[in-house]
Backbone as CSV, one residue per row, in Angstrom:
resi,resn,N_x,N_y,N_z,CA_x,CA_y,CA_z,C_x,C_y,C_z
1,UNK,-21.059,1.415,-23.287,-20.589,0.578,-22.039,-21.493,0.735,-20.940
2,UNK,-22.121,-0.475,-20.486,-23.020,-0.299,-19.252,-22.274,0.153,-18.000
3,UNK,-23.052,0.616,-17.169,-22.641,1.110,-15.855,-22.278,-0.123,-14.932
4,UNK,-21.141,-0.160,-14.265,-20.825,-1.218,-13.399,-20.690,-0.684,-11.996
5,UNK,-21.716,-0.856,-11.191,-21.662,-0.178,-9.845,-20.961,-1.006,-8.767
6,UNK,-20.451,-2.219,-9.227,-19.740,-3.009,-8.159,-18.476,-2.211,-7.718
7,UNK,-18.154,-2.391,-6.307,-17.046,-1.714,-5.745,-15.610,-2.308,-6.079
8,UNK,-14.637,-1.579,-5.904,-13.209,-2.054,-6.031,-12.741,-2.263,-4.496
9,UNK,-12.340,-3.426,-4.450,-11.834,-3.727,-3.075,-10.323,-3.229,-2.897
10,UNK,-10.027,-2.741,-1.723,-8.618,-2.310,-1.424,-8.298,-2.814,-0.029
11,UNK,-7.140,-3.409,0.138,-6.826,-3.778,1.589,-5.266,-3.676,1.809
12,UNK,-5.029,-3.609,3.115,-3.712,-3.474,3.652,-3.706,-3.953,5.190
13,UNK,-2.566,-4.191,5.689,-2.335,-4.646,6.931,-3.014,-3.500,7.944
14,UNK,-3.022,-2.354,7.518,-3.472,-1.237,8.354,-3.982,-0.069,7.651
15,UNK,-3.582,1.147,8.016,-3.918,2.409,7.480,-3.001,2.833,6.161
16,UNK,-1.909,2.149,6.098,-1.011,2.528,4.991,-1.609,2.587,3.734
17,UNK,-2.483,1.553,3.354,-3.057,1.526,2.028,-4.040,2.706,1.691
18,UNK,-4.322,3.600,2.713,-5.066,4.732,2.410,-4.199,5.691,1.547
19,UNK,-2.933,5.543,1.519,-2.104,6.364,0.518,-2.423,5.920,-0.962
20,UNK,-2.740,4.714,-1.137,-3.127,4.222,-2.487,-4.609,4.590,-2.644
21,UNK,-5.487,4.359,-1.621,-6.884,4.632,-1.788,-7.119,6.055,-2.235
22,UNK,-6.420,7.059,-1.665,-6.682,8.470,-1.953,-6.345,8.801,-3.383
23,UNK,-5.176,8.066,-3.919,-4.824,8.234,-5.306,-5.828,7.583,-6.219
24,UNK,-6.580,6.524,-5.832,-7.537,5.807,-6.538,-8.799,6.721,-6.518
25,UNK,-9.170,7.245,-5.422,-10.294,8.090,-5.304,-10.092,9.407,-6.265
26,UNK,-8.899,9.813,-6.246,-8.798,11.101,-7.122,-8.899,10.748,-8.489
27,UNK,-8.410,9.542,-9.040,-8.333,9.278,-10.299,-9.643,8.671,-10.793
28,UNK,-10.418,8.086,-9.865,-11.676,7.376,-10.162,-12.691,7.808,-9.352
29,UNK,-13.058,9.069,-9.316,-14.073,9.694,-8.284,-15.432,9.045,-8.358
30,UNK,-15.776,8.412,-9.430,-17.147,7.877,-9.415,-17.195,6.413,-9.117
31,UNK,-16.054,5.779,-8.783,-16.153,4.444,-8.504,-16.472,4.292,-6.869
32,UNK,-17.091,3.163,-6.570,-17.250,2.709,-5.123,-16.068,1.911,-4.756
33,UNK,-15.606,2.134,-3.481,-14.560,1.378,-2.933,-14.923,0.752,-1.600
34,UNK,-14.374,-0.442,-1.240,-14.238,-0.939,0.110,-12.901,-1.136,0.564
35,UNK,-12.586,-0.635,1.718,-11.220,-0.374,2.218,-11.228,-1.341,3.424
36,UNK,-10.282,-2.228,3.440,-10.124,-3.078,4.723,-8.679,-3.073,5.276
37,UNK,-8.763,-2.468,6.615,-7.302,-2.418,7.393,-7.357,-3.704,8.355
38,UNK,-6.521,-4.563,8.009,-6.460,-5.811,8.969,-5.516,-5.575,10.092
39,UNK,-5.988,-4.619,10.969,-5.152,-4.094,12.038,-5.032,-5.224,13.100
40,UNK,-5.824,-6.263,12.997,-5.662,-7.332,14.023,-4.261,-7.970,13.841
41,UNK,-3.704,-7.818,12.605,-2.409,-8.499,12.446,-1.340,-7.574,11.885
42,UNK,-1.615,-6.208,12.057,-0.541,-5.247,11.679,0.662,-5.270,12.677
43,UNK,1.850,-5.174,12.202,2.308,-5.033,10.758,2.411,-6.426,10.084
44,UNK,2.260,-6.456,8.913,2.488,-7.687,8.128,4.059,-8.017,7.916
45,UNK,4.825,-6.943,7.849,6.220,-7.118,7.355,7.103,-8.051,8.099
46,UNK,7.115,-8.316,9.391,7.887,-9.229,10.142,7.271,-10.786,10.068
47,UNK,6.010,-10.959,9.455,5.356,-12.262,9.583,5.847,-13.138,8.454
48,UNK,5.730,-14.362,8.732,6.069,-15.419,7.538,5.288,-15.253,6.347
49,UNK,5.735,-15.433,5.304,4.972,-15.072,4.012,3.737,-15.952,3.934
50,UNK,3.770,-17.207,4.327,2.682,-18.072,4.360,1.409,-17.574,5.146
51,UNK,1.768,-16.977,6.354,0.757,-16.436,7.102,0.125,-15.219,6.522
52,UNK,0.808,-14.256,5.901,0.406,-13.165,5.244,-0.428,-13.574,4.030
53,UNK,-0.025,-14.665,3.379,-0.852,-15.228,2.113,-2.300,-15.695,2.648
54,UNK,-2.321,-16.148,3.943,-3.565,-16.705,4.367,-4.490,-15.502,4.623
55,UNK,-3.876,-14.446,5.348,-4.634,-13.275,5.584,-5.276,-12.599,4.285
56,UNK,-4.431,-12.610,3.308,-4.883,-11.990,1.985,-5.853,-12.828,1.264
57,UNK,-5.851,-14.077,1.434,-6.886,-14.864,0.819,-8.237,-14.695,1.668
58,UNK,-8.178,-14.639,2.967,-9.435,-14.384,3.724,-10.027,-13.002,3.424
59,UNK,-9.263,-12.042,3.313,-9.712,-10.697,2.977,-10.339,-10.729,1.572
60,UNK,-9.628,-11.335,0.641,-10.216,-11.392,-0.762,-11.540,-12.076,-0.755
61,UNK,-11.685,-13.189,-0.031,-12.932,-13.866,-0.078,-14.041,-13.000,0.541
62,UNK,-13.773,-12.178,1.519,-14.757,-11.267,1.966,-15.190,-10.227,0.903
63,UNK,-14.106,-9.659,0.172,-14.386,-8.644,-0.716,-15.154,-9.178,-1.876
64,UNK,-14.924,-10.488,-2.269,-15.603,-10.991,-3.405,-17.177,-11.282,-2.882
65,UNK,-17.281,-11.593,-1.543,-18.625,-11.720,-1.202,-19.426,-10.397,-1.175
66,UNK,-18.717,-9.355,-1.199,-19.243,-7.986,-1.403,-19.344,-7.429,-2.871
67,UNK,-19.078,-8.435,-3.723,-19.311,-8.213,-5.195,-18.102,-7.422,-5.759
68,UNK,-16.885,-7.352,-5.113,-15.778,-6.492,-5.721,-15.531,-6.976,-7.176
69,UNK,-15.415,-5.968,-8.028,-15.066,-6.319,-9.430,-13.490,-6.281,-9.689
70,UNK,-12.807,-5.766,-8.712,-11.275,-5.848,-8.988,-10.791,-5.638,-7.442
71,UNK,-9.506,-6.099,-7.165,-8.935,-6.097,-5.907,-7.679,-5.513,-6.027
72,UNK,-7.329,-4.290,-5.216,-6.012,-3.601,-5.053,-5.407,-4.102,-3.982
73,UNK,-4.285,-4.798,-3.999,-3.456,-5.248,-2.878,-2.717,-4.133,-2.446
74,UNK,-3.280,-3.160,-1.602,-2.449,-1.887,-1.306,-1.404,-2.078,-0.189
75,UNK,-0.567,-3.057,-0.327,0.253,-3.437,0.643,1.477,-4.143,0.035
76,UNK,2.638,-3.629,0.115,3.794,-4.177,-0.525,4.190,-5.702,-0.040
77,UNK,3.954,-5.837,1.275,4.291,-7.123,2.034,3.198,-8.179,1.399
78,UNK,1.918,-7.808,1.359,0.967,-8.737,0.917,1.095,-9.032,-0.603
79,UNK,1.501,-8.042,-1.305,1.790,-8.266,-2.726,3.030,-9.220,-2.922
80,UNK,3.992,-9.028,-2.175,5.233,-9.923,-2.298,4.769,-11.359,-1.826
81,UNK,3.969,-11.448,-0.737,3.668,-12.713,-0.241,2.564,-13.452,-1.021
82,UNK,1.624,-12.770,-1.687,0.341,-13.331,-2.071,-0.142,-13.008,-3.456
83,UNK,0.430,-12.119,-4.161,-0.210,-11.638,-5.348,-0.303,-12.653,-6.405
84,UNK,0.766,-13.357,-6.666,0.753,-14.584,-7.461,-0.231,-15.759,-7.176
85,UNK,-0.243,-15.899,-5.897,-1.151,-17.011,-5.207,-2.719,-16.359,-5.410
86,UNK,-2.862,-15.284,-5.206,-4.260,-14.744,-5.463,-4.720,-14.740,-6.922
87,UNK,-3.905,-14.472,-7.799,-4.288,-14.520,-9.245,-4.574,-16.017,-9.585
88,UNK,-3.807,-16.968,-9.125,-4.000,-18.365,-9.393,-5.385,-18.839,-8.711
89,UNK,-5.586,-18.464,-7.526,-6.705,-18.922,-6.740,-8.114,-18.304,-7.129
90,UNK,-7.982,-16.936,-7.724,-9.272,-16.337,-8.034,-8.998,-15.867,-9.513
91,UNK,-8.948,-16.704,-10.492,-8.460,-16.332,-11.826,-9.551,-15.451,-12.613
92,UNK,-10.776,-15.313,-12.056,-11.866,-14.422,-12.759,-11.741,-13.031,-12.148
93,UNK,-10.840,-12.803,-11.159,-10.826,-11.494,-10.402,-9.501,-10.757,-10.901
94,UNK,-9.544,-9.576,-11.492,-8.260,-8.863,-11.591,-7.712,-8.327,-10.352
95,UNK,-6.415,-8.537,-10.182,-5.709,-7.950,-8.937,-4.693,-6.971,-9.564
96,UNK,-4.588,-5.917,-8.745,-3.571,-4.903,-8.983,-2.661,-4.919,-7.724
97,UNK,-1.396,-5.158,-7.737,-0.518,-5.268,-6.512,0.473,-4.105,-6.679
98,UNK,1.343,-4.014,-5.520,2.442,-3.136,-5.335,3.575,-3.907,-5.635
99,UNK,4.522,-3.048,-6.313,6.066,-3.471,-6.343,6.805,-2.251,-6.180
100,UNK,7.981,-2.392,-5.390,8.816,-1.180,-5.188,9.221,-0.557,-6.455
101,UNK,9.107,0.689,-6.610,9.273,1.493,-7.917,10.751,1.709,-8.203
102,UNK,11.478,0.416,-8.146,12.875,0.423,-8.636,13.106,0.803,-9.907
103,UNK,12.307,0.528,-10.930,12.462,0.754,-12.402,12.595,2.298,-12.543
104,UNK,11.578,3.229,-12.217,11.687,4.553,-12.347,12.821,5.222,-11.662
105,UNK,13.132,4.626,-10.356,14.340,5.206,-9.733,15.617,4.987,-10.477
106,UNK,15.787,3.709,-10.959,16.992,3.454,-11.672,17.100,4.325,-13.058
107,UNK,15.968,4.589,-13.593,15.868,5.507,-14.873,16.259,6.928,-14.547
108,UNK,15.912,7.361,-13.371,16.023,8.827,-13.088,17.212,9.207,-12.180
109,UNK,17.954,8.156,-11.563,18.917,8.554,-10.771,20.193,9.141,-11.503
110,UNK,20.748,10.186,-10.962,21.976,10.810,-11.617,23.307,10.201,-10.963
111,UNK,23.177,9.876,-9.758,24.328,9.328,-8.977,24.468,7.824,-9.111
112,UNK,23.417,7.226,-9.514,23.484,5.730,-9.547,23.145,5.090,-8.158
113,UNK,22.881,5.775,-7.107,22.559,5.460,-5.826,21.209,5.628,-5.472
114,UNK,20.460,4.499,-5.098,19.072,4.668,-4.730,18.757,4.066,-3.428
115,UNK,17.994,4.738,-2.595,17.519,4.153,-1.315,16.248,3.622,-1.450
116,UNK,16.095,2.298,-0.776,14.878,1.652,-0.837,14.383,1.429,0.587
117,UNK,13.250,1.946,1.010,12.629,1.753,2.309,11.547,0.786,2.132
118,UNK,11.650,-0.340,2.838,10.554,-1.390,2.707,10.699,-2.303,3.978
119,UNK,9.591,-3.196,3.943,9.548,-4.175,5.196,10.519,-5.352,4.821
120,UNK,10.856,-6.114,5.906,11.646,-7.307,5.569,11.063,-8.179,4.604
121,UNK,9.713,-8.521,4.726,8.999,-9.486,3.777,9.138,-8.903,2.424
122,UNK,9.055,-7.686,2.128,9.193,-7.184,0.829,10.518,-7.434,0.275
123,UNK,11.600,-7.295,1.025,12.912,-7.387,0.603,13.184,-8.917,0.315
124,UNK,12.577,-9.846,1.102,12.679,-11.202,0.942,11.918,-11.890,-0.181
125,UNK,10.963,-11.085,-0.655,10.037,-11.645,-1.695,10.613,-11.829,-3.035
126,UNK,9.981,-12.711,-3.793,10.515,-12.945,-5.203,10.245,-11.734,-6.057
127,UNK,9.092,-10.980,-5.801,8.748,-9.787,-6.485,9.759,-8.726,-6.567
128,UNK,10.391,-8.517,-5.392,11.474,-7.440,-5.274,12.676,-8.020,-5.993
129,UNK,13.069,-9.272,-5.805,14.289,-9.775,-6.485,14.079,-9.643,-8.014
130,UNK,12.819,-9.942,-8.386,12.623,-9.939,-9.932,12.764,-8.378,-10.426
131,UNK,12.226,-7.467,-9.673,12.335,-6.127,-10.235,13.818,-5.695,-10.197
132,UNK,14.512,-5.988,-9.112,15.948,-5.575,-8.945,16.646,-6.209,-10.218
133,UNK,16.536,-7.484,-10.461,17.144,-8.109,-11.553,16.795,-7.577,-12.974
134,UNK,15.616,-7.237,-13.122,15.155,-6.690,-14.483,15.606,-5.258,-14.672
135,UNK,15.653,-4.415,-13.571,15.677,-2.953,-13.830,16.773,-2.231,-13.101
136,UNK,17.481,-2.946,-12.163,18.376,-2.104,-11.329,19.852,-2.453,-11.659
137,UNK,20.182,-3.190,-12.824,21.624,-3.404,-13.094,22.262,-2.177,-13.176
138,UNK,23.425,-2.085,-12.640,24.250,-0.827,-12.664,23.836,0.227,-11.852
139,UNK,22.732,-0.017,-10.880,22.296,0.947,-9.872,22.685,0.332,-8.496
140,UNK,23.236,1.127,-7.657,23.508,0.634,-6.369,22.218,0.918,-5.494
141,UNK,21.714,-0.101,-4.809,20.557,0.055,-4.060,20.964,-0.152,-2.666
142,UNK,20.623,0.860,-1.756,20.719,0.940,-0.231,19.342,0.590,0.451
143,UNK,19.355,-0.457,1.132,18.109,-0.938,1.690,18.021,-0.749,3.111
144,UNK,16.786,-0.345,3.690,16.511,-0.257,5.122,15.066,-0.694,5.401
145,UNK,14.823,-1.434,6.508,13.586,-1.768,6.883,12.795,-0.873,7.840
146,UNK,13.417,0.168,8.158,12.827,1.337,9.081,11.921,0.760,10.074
147,UNK,12.565,-0.044,10.935,11.897,-0.862,11.981,11.149,0.090,12.968
148,UNK,9.827,-0.138,13.129,9.032,0.687,14.020,8.291,1.707,13.272
149,UNK,8.593,1.963,12.006,7.857,3.169,11.362,6.450,2.840,11.098
150,UNK,6.192,1.659,10.589,4.657,1.302,10.346,3.862,1.575,11.614
151,UNK,4.371,1.155,12.832,3.692,1.237,14.068,3.415,2.771,14.311
152,UNK,4.497,3.676,14.214,4.337,5.080,14.310,3.246,5.636,13.369
153,UNK,3.178,5.211,12.154,2.281,5.865,11.246,0.812,5.197,11.606
154,UNK,0.689,3.928,12.169,-0.557,3.399,12.638,-1.119,4.197,13.671
155,UNK,-0.252,4.801,14.525,-0.671,5.586,15.618,-1.014,7.001,15.320
156,UNK,-0.714,7.454,14.014,-0.917,8.805,13.565,0.227,9.737,14.019
157,UNK,1.268,9.134,14.290,2.552,9.886,14.784,3.498,10.336,13.696
158,UNK,2.892,11.241,12.784,3.694,11.524,11.538,4.937,12.500,11.629
159,UNK,4.835,13.365,12.775,5.916,14.309,12.901,6.469,14.043,14.378
160,UNK,6.301,12.829,14.949,6.791,12.618,16.276,8.323,12.487,16.303
161,UNK,9.083,12.773,17.330,10.433,12.669,17.469,10.899,11.249,17.160
162,UNK,10.145,10.253,17.583,10.595,8.896,17.395,10.536,8.487,15.871
163,UNK,9.546,8.984,15.186,9.348,8.748,13.756,10.557,9.461,13.029
164,UNK,10.924,10.630,13.406,12.055,11.430,12.806,13.319,10.598,13.087
165,UNK,13.539,9.957,14.284,14.591,9.323,14.469,14.748,8.014,13.755
166,UNK,13.668,7.251,13.638,13.709,6.253,12.668,14.118,6.536,11.329
167,UNK,13.657,7.615,10.701,13.854,8.047,9.385,15.346,8.388,9.258
168,UNK,15.793,9.315,10.267,17.217,9.717,10.224,18.205,8.535,10.173
169,UNK,17.878,7.542,11.153,18.860,6.419,11.145,18.910,5.710,9.855
170,UNK,17.844,5.767,9.103,17.880,4.959,7.818,18.381,5.886,6.703
171,UNK,18.056,7.116,6.705,18.346,7.966,5.555,19.759,8.517,5.654
172,UNK,20.214,8.946,6.738,21.450,9.780,6.809,22.626,8.961,6.299
173,UNK,22.779,7.623,6.563,23.856,6.823,5.918,23.733,6.774,4.461
174,UNK,22.499,6.754,3.924,22.293,6.737,2.443,22.770,8.009,1.790
175,UNK,22.448,9.081,2.432,22.791,10.416,1.980,24.279,10.495,1.911
176,UNK,24.903,9.973,2.992,26.382,10.000,2.978,26.961,9.255,1.861
177,UNK,26.322,8.194,1.300,26.876,7.484,0.161,26.329,7.827,-1.125
178,UNK,25.776,9.075,-1.187,25.498,9.705,-2.520,24.065,9.427,-3.067
179,UNK,23.116,8.920,-2.218,21.756,8.605,-2.638,21.116,9.935,-3.244
180,UNK,20.471,9.841,-4.320,19.731,10.927,-4.918,18.260,10.606,-5.178
181,UNK,17.857,9.472,-4.925,16.428,8.983,-5.030,16.053,8.039,-3.949
182,UNK,14.873,8.153,-3.454,14.249,7.267,-2.374,13.072,6.567,-2.945
183,UNK,12.989,5.311,-2.837,11.861,4.482,-3.314,11.091,4.104,-1.937
184,UNK,9.839,4.474,-1.862,8.980,4.069,-0.721,8.325,2.715,-1.099
185,UNK,8.870,1.595,-0.429,8.436,0.336,-0.643,7.394,-0.279,0.244
186,UNK,6.624,0.679,0.963,5.610,0.321,1.973,4.629,1.359,1.759
187,UNK,3.418,0.931,1.725,2.195,1.994,1.411,2.000,2.827,2.703
188,UNK,2.527,2.530,3.716,2.461,3.427,4.951,3.330,4.703,4.764
189,UNK,4.510,4.475,4.049,5.524,5.597,4.182,5.182,6.885,3.461
190,UNK,4.284,6.863,2.398,3.946,8.199,1.802,3.365,9.244,2.831
191,UNK,2.789,8.716,3.951,2.292,9.619,4.907,3.344,10.386,5.574
192,UNK,4.549,10.021,5.602,5.660,10.683,6.156,6.562,11.453,5.054
193,UNK,6.066,11.517,3.977,6.838,12.074,2.763,7.328,13.634,3.220
194,UNK,6.460,14.437,3.819,6.943,15.776,4.335,8.304,15.614,5.277
195,UNK,8.282,14.591,6.155,9.305,14.411,7.090,10.507,13.902,6.295
196,UNK,10.356,12.985,5.334,11.438,12.466,4.663,12.047,13.579,3.795
197,UNK,11.191,14.518,3.275,11.669,15.558,2.435,12.530,16.695,3.210
198,UNK,12.099,16.729,4.560,12.836,17.605,5.501,14.277,17.086,5.693
199,UNK,14.326,15.726,5.831,15.578,15.124,6.061,16.447,15.085,4.862
200,UNK,16.043,14.752,3.711,16.885,14.540,2.640,17.189,15.827,1.716
201,UNK,16.315,16.781,1.820,16.576,18.032,1.119,15.923,17.935,-0.270
202,UNK,15.817,19.045,-0.910,15.174,19.167,-2.308,15.989,18.443,-3.290
203,UNK,17.140,18.092,-3.259,18.031,17.490,-4.248,17.772,15.881,-4.407
204,UNK,17.112,15.351,-3.366,16.684,14.055,-3.465,15.240,13.797,-3.959
205,UNK,14.976,12.980,-4.918,13.585,12.687,-5.420,13.106,11.521,-4.589
206,UNK,11.693,11.786,-4.141,11.134,10.757,-3.341,10.008,10.186,-4.203
207,UNK,9.978,8.869,-4.420,9.027,8.277,-5.379,7.863,7.573,-4.551
208,UNK,6.684,8.067,-4.817,5.388,7.578,-4.181,4.839,6.731,-5.267
209,UNK,4.593,5.475,-5.120,4.055,4.600,-6.218,2.602,4.562,-6.318
210,UNK,1.827,5.410,-5.316,0.384,5.384,-5.385,-0.237,5.892,-6.789
211,UNK,0.141,6.988,-7.222,-0.346,7.456,-8.606,-0.237,6.438,-9.678
212,UNK,0.833,5.639,-9.761,1.057,4.579,-10.774,-0.031,3.435,-10.603
213,UNK,-0.276,3.101,-9.396,-1.220,2.052,-8.964,-2.596,2.564,-9.535
214,UNK,-3.002,3.787,-9.269,-4.231,4.353,-9.605,-4.458,4.371,-11.201
215,UNK,-3.288,4.676,-11.924,-3.480,4.507,-13.439,-3.603,3.035,-13.778
216,UNK,-2.709,2.292,-13.134,-3.010,0.876,-13.616,-4.372,0.304,-13.311
217,UNK,-4.979,0.689,-12.118,-6.237,0.228,-11.921,-7.289,0.703,-13.054
218,UNK,-7.172,1.967,-13.423,-8.041,2.564,-14.392,-7.825,1.773,-15.683
219,UNK,-6.711,1.485,-16.022,-6.336,0.691,-17.244,-7.030,-0.648,-17.184
220,UNK,-7.002,-1.372,-15.964,-7.590,-2.626,-15.823,-9.051,-2.586,-16.009
221,UNK,-9.750,-1.565,-15.367,-11.135,-1.533,-15.613,-11.663,-1.199,-16.954
222,UNK,-10.791,-0.496,-17.703,-11.058,-0.197,-19.159,-10.937,-1.598,-19.811
223,UNK,-9.909,-2.280,-19.607,-9.730,-3.501,-20.308,-10.892,-4.503,-19.933
224,UNK,-11.308,-4.471,-18.776,-12.458,-5.460,-18.387,-13.860,-4.868,-18.595
225,UNK,-13.876,-3.702,-19.212,-15.142,-2.991,-19.496,-16.024,-2.891,-18.181
226,UNK,-15.401,-2.523,-17.094,-16.158,-2.370,-15.887,-16.166,-1.030,-15.177
227,UNK,-15.709,0.010,-15.857,-15.759,1.317,-15.374,-17.249,1.730,-15.085
228,UNK,-17.379,2.565,-14.143,-18.576,3.273,-13.786,-18.704,4.344,-14.733
229,UNK,-19.968,4.542,-15.429,-20.082,5.475,-16.470,-20.953,6.776,-15.872
230,UNK,-21.440,6.522,-14.745,-22.163,7.577,-14.077,-21.259,8.862,-13.712
231,UNK,-21.868,10.006,-13.526,-21.098,11.113,-13.079,-21.331,11.237,-11.439
232,UNK,-22.160,10.364,-10.881,-22.380,10.404,-9.448,-21.083,10.026,-8.679
233,UNK,-20.758,10.824,-7.731,-19.619,10.493,-6.885,-19.755,9.018,-6.339
234,UNK,-18.584,8.260,-6.218,-18.572,6.907,-5.576,-18.675,7.168,-4.025
235,UNK,-18.982,5.980,-3.398,-19.017,5.828,-2.023,-17.937,4.907,-1.570
236,UNK,-17.222,5.101,-0.392,-16.228,4.283,0.120,-16.707,3.802,1.494
237,UNK,-16.612,2.514,1.705,-16.804,1.974,3.032,-15.499,1.497,3.724
238,UNK,-15.288,1.765,4.880,-14.190,1.545,5.561,-14.249,0.524,6.730
239,UNK,-13.401,-0.494,6.721,-13.474,-1.583,7.697,-12.161,-1.786,8.365
240,UNK,-12.175,-2.178,9.671,-10.989,-2.590,10.339,-11.210,-3.786,11.107
241,UNK,-10.191,-4.596,11.251,-10.279,-5.916,12.122,-9.801,-5.599,13.458
242,UNK,-9.451,-4.232,13.885,-9.092,-3.882,15.177,-10.382,-3.845,16.070
243,UNK,-10.031,-4.081,17.445,-11.206,-4.094,18.362,-11.997,-2.816,18.493
244,UNK,-11.374,-1.696,18.242,-12.009,-0.380,18.430,-11.987,0.484,17.159
245,UNK,-12.985,0.342,16.321,-12.994,1.044,14.978,-13.046,2.564,15.197
246,UNK,-13.459,3.089,16.443,-13.591,4.553,16.568,-12.096,5.001,16.599
247,UNK,-11.094,4.292,17.174,-9.796,4.601,17.303,-9.236,4.634,15.824
248,UNK,-9.541,3.744,14.978,-9.060,3.668,13.663,-9.673,4.852,12.863
249,UNK,-10.941,5.157,13.023,-11.609,6.230,12.375,-10.874,7.593,12.745
250,UNK,-10.372,7.719,13.957,-9.668,9.016,14.416,-8.172,9.090,13.589
251,UNK,-7.498,8.036,13.573,-6.221,7.986,12.724,-6.610,8.246,11.304
252,UNK,-7.528,7.586,10.738,-7.884,7.788,9.287,-8.205,9.239,9.003
253,UNK,-8.916,9.935,9.993,-9.404,11.224,9.760,-8.091,12.199,9.715
254,UNK,-7.064,11.772,10.578,-5.837,12.644,10.586,-5.136,12.347,9.144
255,UNK,-5.132,11.188,8.831,-4.363,10.761,7.518,-4.926,11.348,6.247
256,UNK,-6.316,11.281,6.301,-7.079,11.590,5.040,-7.556,13.003,4.918
257,UNK,-7.529,13.691,6.209,-7.990,15.066,6.385,-9.558,15.275,6.279
258,UNK,-10.276,14.251,6.473,-11.777,14.370,6.530,-12.148,13.197,7.369
259,UNK,-13.399,13.223,8.118,-13.974,12.301,8.915,-14.427,11.077,7.996
260,UNK,-14.195,9.908,8.561,-14.918,8.683,7.963,-15.456,7.946,8.963
261,UNK,-16.415,7.097,8.517,-17.161,5.985,9.412,-16.437,4.632,9.335
262,UNK,-16.011,4.039,10.292,-15.281,2.708,10.197,-16.142,1.684,10.882
263,UNK,-16.246,0.525,10.206,-17.067,-0.546,10.797,-15.933,-1.760,11.056
264,UNK,-16.463,-2.574,11.919,-15.481,-3.593,12.335,-15.825,-4.946,11.611
265,UNK,-14.859,-5.787,11.229,-14.933,-7.023,10.831,-14.018,-7.871,11.824
266,UNK,-14.331,-9.171,11.980,-13.597,-10.035,12.915,-13.228,-11.412,12.181
267,UNK,-12.027,-11.968,12.503,-11.620,-13.156,11.890,-12.419,-14.296,12.620
268,UNK,-12.781,-15.308,11.879,-13.272,-16.528,12.504,-12.790,-17.669,11.584
269,UNK,-11.903,-18.417,12.099,-11.263,-19.582,11.438,-10.907,-19.251,10.010
270,UNK,-10.151,-18.151,9.968,-9.513,-17.879,8.639,-10.576,-17.012,7.688
271,UNK,-11.572,-16.710,8.180,-12.645,-15.956,7.297,-12.929,-14.668,8.085
272,UNK,-13.319,-13.583,7.237,-13.791,-12.323,7.760,-15.354,-12.254,7.794
273,UNK,-15.871,-11.714,8.770,-17.248,-11.531,8.915,-17.567,-10.387,10.011
274,UNK,-18.723,-9.733,9.976,-19.076,-8.869,11.035,-19.102,-9.618,12.395
275,UNK,-18.689,-8.846,13.378,-18.530,-9.534,14.742,-19.863,-9.907,15.324
């Protein structure tokens, strides 16, 4: 199999998709990645689906201009809004998207009560409805949009009292109704798993979908015969559409545990380019 040095594109509305990127880097350490945080438009969750679809298309066009061999839509909202559209629009490109992990939750719950934390757009999307219809029959799903949580994580406030208050308000009523499994339906939320586990206790299982996405990406690369065969470690390039990439770099350092260099991209008439 020939070596394929082209990068894998990964994008999110902000830094949440780093939870997926770190799982990808752990599973595919020799691959190159391009990560784009569209912080000019974060959060995607409350936005109309058509608007999110347009952002996803613009980001994809930039990633393809950088020779991306696959694109991971590391954002539940963008997956709900745009995954089907992206696959239709760019049929030669493999896309790996997010869907709330309702299936494993329904399979593993003992009480039959599962909490789902996600954005409004994810709950409204056809993708979520399809997953619920196929896999959650007989399971009681308790849903919460955790308003404000994405913004707290974007600011790096993982243990802040406001962050805890948002999670308490969402999770305590679910616990009172017998929930024993929590599905994280937003890629930002795995960064507050320690806080979630403090609130729900060891008897509640918290499902982070990132490792499953990394495994699926590996399967796709094998099917496409586009794996890197070298043992040289891959390189990741980080971009943001926020005005100050240094601020983004500081938050990313806190989330990833190591320093990164972040470059800026800017939107021009629906397209991304260096400013």
